[in-house]
C-alpha positions as CSV (number, residue, x, y, z in Angstrom):
1,M,3.9,-20.8,-3.5
2,A,2.8,-19.8,0.4
3,I,4.0,-16.4,2.0
4,A,5.2,-16.1,5.8
5,I,3.3,-13.5,7.4
6,F,6.1,-11.6,9.7
7,T,5.1,-8.4,11.5
8,T,6.4,-5.7,13.7
9,I,3.8,-3.5,16.0
10,H,4.0,0.2,16.8
11,D,5.9,0.7,20.2
12,N,3.3,0.1,22.7
13,E,5.3,3.0,25.2
14,A,4.9,5.4,21.8
15,M,1.0,5.5,21.7
16,T,-0.9,8.1,22.6
17,T,-4.0,7.8,20.5
18,F,-6.0,5.1,18.9
19,D,-5.4,6.6,15.3
20,D,-1.0,5.8,16.6
21,I,-1.9,2.4,16.7
22,E,0.0,1.3,13.0
23,V,1.1,-2.8,12.8
24,R,3.4,-3.4,9.8
25,R,4.3,-6.2,7.7
26,P,7.7,-5.7,6.0
27,G,8.4,-9.0,6.4
28,I,5.5,-9.7,3.9
29,A,6.7,-6.8,1.5
30,Q,10.5,-9.2,1.4
31,A,8.1,-11.7,0.3
32,Y,7.4,-10.3,-2.5
33,L,10.1,-8.5,-3.1
34,A,11.8,-12.1,-3.8
35,L,9.0,-13.5,-5.5
36,L,9.0,-10.5,-7.9
37,A,13.5,-11.0,-8.6
38,A,12.7,-15.3,-9.3
39,Q,10.8,-14.2,-11.4
40,P,11.4,-11.3,-13.9
41,G,8.6,-9.5,-15.9
42,R,6.2,-10.8,-14.4
43,P,4.0,-9.3,-11.7
44,L,2.1,-9.8,-8.3
45,A,-1.8,-9.1,-8.4
46,L,-3.0,-8.9,-4.7
47,F,-5.9,-9.3,-3.9
48,A,-8.0,-8.1,-1.0
49,P,-11.6,-5.5,-0.8
50,R,-11.6,-2.6,0.1
51,R,-10.5,-0.2,2.7
52,V,-8.4,-3.4,4.7
53,G,-5.0,-1.5,4.1
54,K,-3.4,-2.6,1.0
55,T,-2.5,0.6,0.5
56,F,-0.6,1.5,4.1
57,F,0.9,-1.4,2.9
58,L,2.2,-0.3,-0.5
59,D,3.2,3.3,0.9
60,H,4.6,1.8,4.7
61,D,6.4,-1.2,4.3
62,L,6.7,-2.9,0.3
63,A,8.2,0.9,-0.6
64,P,10.8,1.3,2.1
65,K,11.9,-2.4,0.9
66,A,12.3,-2.1,-1.8
67,K,14.1,1.3,-1.3
68,E,16.9,-0.5,0.9
69,A,16.8,-2.9,-2.1
70,G,18.0,-0.1,-4.3
71,M,14.7,0.0,-6.2
72,L,12.7,3.2,-6.8
73,P,9.4,2.9,-6.1
74,V,6.4,4.8,-8.6
75,Y,2.5,4.9,-7.1
76,A,-0.6,5.2,-9.1
77,D,-4.2,5.3,-8.2
78,L,-5.7,3.9,-10.6
79,W,-9.6,4.8,-9.0
80,L,-8.6,8.2,-8.9
81,H,-8.5,8.1,-13.1
82,K,-10.8,5.9,-14.5
83,S,-10.8,7.5,-17.3
84,A,-7.2,7.6,-18.3
85,P,-5.5,5.3,-16.3
86,L,-2.8,4.5,-18.6
87,E,-2.2,8.4,-18.5
88,A,-2.4,8.3,-14.6
89,V,0.2,6.4,-14.3
90,N,3.0,7.6,-17.1
91,H,2.2,11.0,-14.4
92,A,3.4,9.0,-11.8
93,L,6.3,7.3,-14.2
94,E,7.4,11.7,-15.0
95,E,6.9,13.2,-11.6
96,A,9.0,9.8,-10.1
97,L,11.6,11.3,-13.3
98,D,11.5,15.0,-12.4
99,D,12.1,14.1,-9.1
100,L,15.5,12.8,-10.0
101,R,16.4,15.3,-13.1
102,V,15.3,18.3,-11.3
103,P,16.9,18.8,-8.3
104,R,14.6,21.0,-5.6
105,S,17.3,23.4,-4.3
106,H,18.9,27.0,-6.3
107,L,22.1,25.7,-5.4
108,G,21.3,22.4,-7.0
109,K,20.2,23.5,-10.4
110,L,23.6,25.7,-10.2
111,A,25.7,22.4,-10.0
112,K,24.1,21.0,-12.6
113,T,23.9,23.2,-15.0
114,P,27.0,23.8,-17.5
115,V,28.9,26.9,-17.4
116,K,29.8,28.6,-21.1
117,K,32.1,31.3,-18.8
118,I,33.5,32.8,-15.4
119,G,34.4,36.2,-15.4
120,A,37.7,37.3,-12.9
121,L,37.9,35.6,-9.3
122,G,34.7,34.4,-10.6
123,A,32.8,37.4,-9.9
124,S,30.3,37.0,-12.5
125,L,28.9,33.3,-13.9
126,D,27.7,33.2,-17.5
127,L,24.9,29.8,-16.9
128,G,25.0,27.5,-20.3
129,D,20.9,26.3,-21.4
130,E,20.7,22.2,-19.5
131,P,20.7,19.8,-22.2
132,Q,17.7,18.4,-23.9
133,R,16.5,15.4,-24.6
134,R,14.5,14.3,-27.5
135,P,10.4,14.7,-26.7
136,L,8.8,11.8,-25.0
137,P,6.4,10.3,-27.7
138,E,2.4,11.3,-27.4
139,S,1.3,8.2,-27.3
140,A,0.3,6.9,-23.4
141,A,2.1,3.9,-24.8
142,L,5.1,4.6,-26.2
143,R,5.0,7.4,-23.4
144,L,5.3,4.6,-21.1
145,D,8.0,2.8,-22.8
146,A,10.2,5.5,-22.9
147,L,9.0,7.2,-18.9
148,V,10.3,3.0,-18.4
149,T,13.2,3.3,-19.3
150,R,14.2,6.8,-18.7
151,L,13.3,6.3,-15.2
152,A,15.4,3.7,-14.9
153,R,18.6,4.7,-16.3
154,Q,18.2,8.0,-14.3
155,H,18.0,5.8,-10.4
156,K,20.9,3.2,-12.1
157,G,18.5,0.3,-10.8
158,Q,15.3,-0.8,-11.4
159,V,11.8,0.9,-10.8
160,L,8.7,-0.4,-8.4
161,L,5.7,0.2,-10.7
162,M,2.3,-0.2,-8.0
163,L,-0.5,-0.1,-9.2
164,D,-3.5,0.7,-7.3
165,E,-6.7,-0.9,-8.1
166,V,-5.9,-2.5,-11.6
167,Q,-9.1,-3.5,-12.7
168,T,-9.8,-0.2,-13.4
169,L,-7.7,-0.3,-17.1
170,G,-10.7,-2.9,-17.8
171,E,-13.2,-0.9,-17.1
172,V,-12.3,1.8,-20.5
173,P,-13.5,1.5,-24.0
174,D,-9.6,0.8,-25.1
175,G,-9.1,-1.2,-22.0
176,V,-7.7,-4.1,-24.3
177,S,-5.0,-2.6,-26.3
178,L,-4.4,-0.6,-22.6
179,I,-3.8,-3.8,-21.2
180,A,-1.7,-5.6,-23.5
181,S,0.3,-2.1,-24.0
182,L,1.1,-2.4,-20.3
183,R,2.0,-6.2,-20.2
184,A,4.1,-5.6,-23.8
185,V,6.4,-2.5,-21.9
186,L,6.7,-5.2,-18.4
187,H,7.6,-8.3,-20.0
188,K,10.5,-6.1,-22.6
189,R,11.7,-4.1,-19.4
190,R,11.9,-6.2,-17.2
191,E,14.8,-5.8,-16.7
192,D,14.7,-2.4,-15.3
193,V,11.0,-2.5,-13.9
194,A,9.0,-5.0,-11.8
195,A,5.7,-4.8,-10.8
196,V,3.0,-5.4,-8.2
197,F,-0.6,-5.3,-8.3
198,T,-4.0,-4.3,-6.0
199,G,-7.2,-5.3,-7.0
200,S,-10.5,-5.0,-4.9
201,S,-12.8,-6.2,-6.7
202,Q,-12.6,-10.2,-7.3
203,E,-14.9,-10.3,-10.5
204,G,-13.0,-7.8,-11.8
205,L,-8.8,-8.8,-11.0
206,A,-10.1,-11.9,-12.3
207,R,-11.5,-11.3,-15.2
208,L,-8.3,-9.4,-16.2
209,M,-5.5,-12.0,-15.2
210,T,-7.5,-15.2,-16.1
211,T,-9.8,-14.7,-19.2
212,A,-8.0,-17.1,-21.9
213,G,-6.6,-14.8,-25.1
214,A,-6.6,-11.3,-22.8
215,P,-3.7,-9.3,-23.4
216,M,-3.0,-10.1,-19.2
217,Y,-3.9,-14.0,-18.8
218,Q,-1.6,-15.9,-16.6
219,F,0.9,-13.0,-16.6
220,A,0.7,-11.8,-13.0
221,Q,0.8,-14.2,-10.0
222,I,-2.4,-13.2,-8.1
223,I,-2.0,-13.6,-4.1
224,D,-5.3,-12.7,-1.7
225,F,-4.0,-9.9,0.4
226,P,-3.6,-11.0,3.7
227,F,-5.8,-8.9,6.7
228,L,-4.6,-7.3,10.4
229,G,-5.3,-10.1,12.2
230,D,-5.0,-10.6,16.4
231,E,-1.9,-8.6,15.8
232,F,-3.4,-5.4,15.9
233,L,-6.6,-6.3,18.0
234,R,-4.4,-6.4,21.0
235,L,-3.2,-2.8,20.7
236,L,-6.6,-2.0,19.9
237,A,-7.0,-3.8,23.4
238,A,-4.1,-2.9,25.7
239,H,-4.4,0.9,24.3
240,F,-8.4,0.3,25.6
241,S,-6.9,-0.2,29.3
242,K,-4.2,2.4,29.7
243,V,-7.0,4.5,28.7
244,H,-9.6,3.1,31.2
245,P,-7.5,1.7,34.1
246,G,-9.8,-1.5,34.5
247,K,-11.3,-1.8,31.8
248,T,-10.9,-4.7,29.4
249,L,-11.8,-5.8,25.6
250,E,-12.6,-9.4,25.4
251,M,-10.3,-10.6,22.0
252,V,-13.0,-12.9,21.3
253,E,-15.9,-10.0,20.8
254,L,-12.7,-7.9,18.8
255,R,-12.3,-10.8,16.4
256,D,-16.0,-11.2,15.6
257,G,-16.7,-7.2,15.1
258,F,-13.2,-7.0,13.6
259,Q,-14.5,-9.9,10.4
260,R,-18.5,-7.7,11.5
261,I,-17.3,-4.9,9.7
262,G,-15.4,-6.6,7.4
263,F,-11.1,-6.4,8.2
264,K,-11.0,-2.7,8.0
265,P,-8.6,-0.8,10.8
266,A,-9.5,2.3,10.2
267,L,-12.9,1.7,11.3
268,M,-12.2,-0.4,13.8
269,R,-10.5,2.5,15.1
270,D,-13.4,4.6,14.7
271,V,-15.9,1.8,16.7
272,V,-13.3,1.7,19.3
273,K,-13.0,5.7,19.7
274,A,-16.7,5.7,19.7
275,M,-16.5,2.9,22.9
276,S,-14.2,4.6,24.2
277,A,-15.7,7.9,24.4
278,E,-19.1,6.0,26.2
279,G,-16.7,4.5,28.3
280,I,-19.0,1.1,26.7
281,T,-17.1,-2.5,26.1
282,D,-19.2,-4.6,25.0
283,V,-17.8,-4.7,21.1
284,A,-21.2,-5.6,19.0
285,R,-23.3,-3.1,21.1
286,G,-20.7,0.1,20.3
287,I,-20.7,-1.9,15.9
288,D,-24.6,-0.9,16.5
289,N,-23.4,2.6,18.2
290,Y,-21.6,3.6,15.7
291,M,-24.2,2.0,13.0
292,A,-26.9,3.9,14.3
293,S,-24.6,7.4,14.9
294,G,-26.2,10.5,12.8
295,H,-22.9,10.5,10.7
296,Q,-23.1,7.3,9.7
297,V,-26.9,6.9,9.1
298,A,-26.4,10.1,6.4
299,I,-23.9,8.5,4.4
300,W,-25.6,5.6,3.9
301,R,-28.7,7.9,2.8
302,A,-26.6,9.6,0.7
303,L,-25.6,6.1,-1.3
304,L,-29.0,5.3,-1.1
305,N,-30.2,8.6,-3.6
306,S,-27.7,8.6,-5.8
307,V,-28.9,5.7,-7.0
308,D,-33.2,5.9,-7.9
309,A,-35.8,3.7,-6.7
310,F,-35.2,0.9,-9.1
311,D,-31.7,0.1,-8.3
312,Q,-32.3,0.5,-4.2
313,G,-34.8,-2.1,-4.2
314,V,-31.9,-4.0,-6.2
315,L,-29.8,-3.5,-3.1
316,V,-32.3,-4.0,-0.5
317,V,-32.6,-7.5,-1.9
318,V,-29.7,-8.2,-2.6
319,A,-28.9,-7.5,1.2
320,K,-30.8,-9.8,2.0
321,G,-29.2,-12.6,0.6
322,Q,-32.5,-13.2,-2.1
323,P,-30.1,-14.3,-5.7
324,P,-31.2,-11.1,-7.5
325,L,-32.2,-13.3,-10.7
326,S,-35.3,-15.4,-8.9
327,Q,-38.5,-15.5,-9.8
328,A,-39.4,-13.9,-6.4
329,T,-36.6,-11.1,-6.5
330,L,-39.3,-9.4,-9.8
331,E,-41.6,-10.1,-7.1
332,T,-40.6,-8.2,-4.4
333,L,-39.2,-5.7,-7.0
334,A,-42.8,-5.0,-8.7
335,T,-43.7,-3.9,-5.6
336,I,-41.9,-0.8,-5.9
337,P,-44.7,1.7,-7.8
338,G,-43.5,1.9,-11.8
339,S,-40.6,-0.2,-11.7
340,K,-41.9,-2.9,-14.0
341,P,-38.7,-5.9,-13.5
342,T,-37.7,-8.2,-15.9
343,I,-34.2,-9.9,-16.0
344,S,-32.6,-7.9,-17.8
345,K,-33.5,-4.9,-16.3
346,V,-32.1,-6.1,-12.4
347,R,-28.8,-7.6,-14.9
348,S,-28.6,-3.3,-15.9
349,S,-28.9,-2.3,-12.4
350,I,-26.4,-4.9,-11.0
351,E,-23.8,-3.3,-13.3
352,K,-25.1,-0.2,-13.1
353,L,-24.4,-0.8,-9.2
354,K,-21.4,-2.3,-9.5
355,R,-19.8,0.6,-11.3
356,N,-20.8,3.1,-8.8
357,G,-19.2,0.5,-5.8
358,L,-21.8,-0.4,-3.9
359,L,-22.3,-4.4,-5.2
360,S,-19.4,-6.5,-5.6
361,K,-18.9,-10.1,-7.3
362,N,-16.7,-12.4,-5.9
363,A,-16.9,-16.5,-5.8
364,G,-19.7,-16.5,-3.8
365,G,-21.8,-14.3,-5.9
366,T,-23.8,-10.1,-6.0
367,T,-22.8,-8.8,-2.9
368,I,-22.6,-5.0,-1.3
369,D,-19.6,-4.2,-1.1
370,D,-19.4,-2.8,2.7
371,P,-20.6,-5.3,5.2
372,L,-22.4,-2.5,7.3
373,F,-24.1,-1.2,4.8
374,A,-25.9,-4.4,3.7
375,E,-26.6,-5.2,6.9
376,F,-28.7,-1.4,7.0
377,L,-30.0,-2.4,4.1
378,S,-31.3,-5.6,5.5
379,K,-32.4,-4.1,8.4
380,K,-33.9,-1.2,7.7
381,G,-35.9,-2.8,4.2
382,S,-39.2,-4.9,3.9
383,M,-38.9,-8.0,1.8
384,G,-42.5,-7.0,1.0
385,L,-42.3,-2.8,0.2
386,A,-38.3,-2.7,-0.8
387,L,-39.4,1.0,-0.4
388,P,-38.6,4.0,0.7
389,I,-35.6,3.0,3.0
390,A,-36.8,5.4,6.6
């Protein structure tokens, strides 16, 4: 099903800095909610690389539209709780339940507490104990089921469960049972809960959702989350011209630059802010300057220092587009002192780098997760001798 893209843009007159530029997409949010309503119990799985605006969309577009529809949005970032993703979901649900059941003000607490005795003219109060429900189950799977049910009843409406980086569920030792539990709850409680997943690993999301026999097989509808486009770039150009009267940023250059950096809006803002500080209008030069800046180079060197010399060599090979398991690659990696590369060793390195978030696998093969980092490695690395990178 095709989803129309409707965009609203932050009022240009209200902008005071580049960081005030925001693009809202309520039309997409409304379309996603319509899909959920049309297929009860079947989640949506939104795929896009990291840092292209998925979390912003969930918080600023999908959650408000869900509230307008009478739903209660609950967000959990599983990437931040890799070792215990289902517990992270339960924690988010418990917090939402507490917010509904425990009034924030002291007067609110008094109003919801039963009164046992009132003295003369109300001069003394004897407050009773709040009614207690039976404890939640200890098992994470049973706890999830109980929390969804209680939260929906307390809210008197459907819960929208928004799980960021859902592929994390498949990366823990008991991932299959966790995924099976989540599917069972979403199916069983489909009148009480709807779900939207996001994923930044195409391989991880595909393995989770399309592997025959897996718990999530053909359960969620996978949708490519759309990148921001000209609507965002026009705002950047307009504000640049406002700050620098008489200077303009060309849309063609902005489009090329946005693609070059991987369609990352926060990064594009930072590049244009740096260009504004320098007073330059050449977008390609602005990106080059950003890549050469001391703080950015320091970040990339820190990433390299987090892995050993052989892993760094694998990163350089992948950045240069050479097939990682080819004979030419093994010969290149052999130039690293003491490496003794084998196909098995390269495979192990690739898996390690994927776990560290430095590599990803998609339809085009194994790639560097960050396109600018790939460009940095490609320029700095030598195919004759992969390391050291200076």
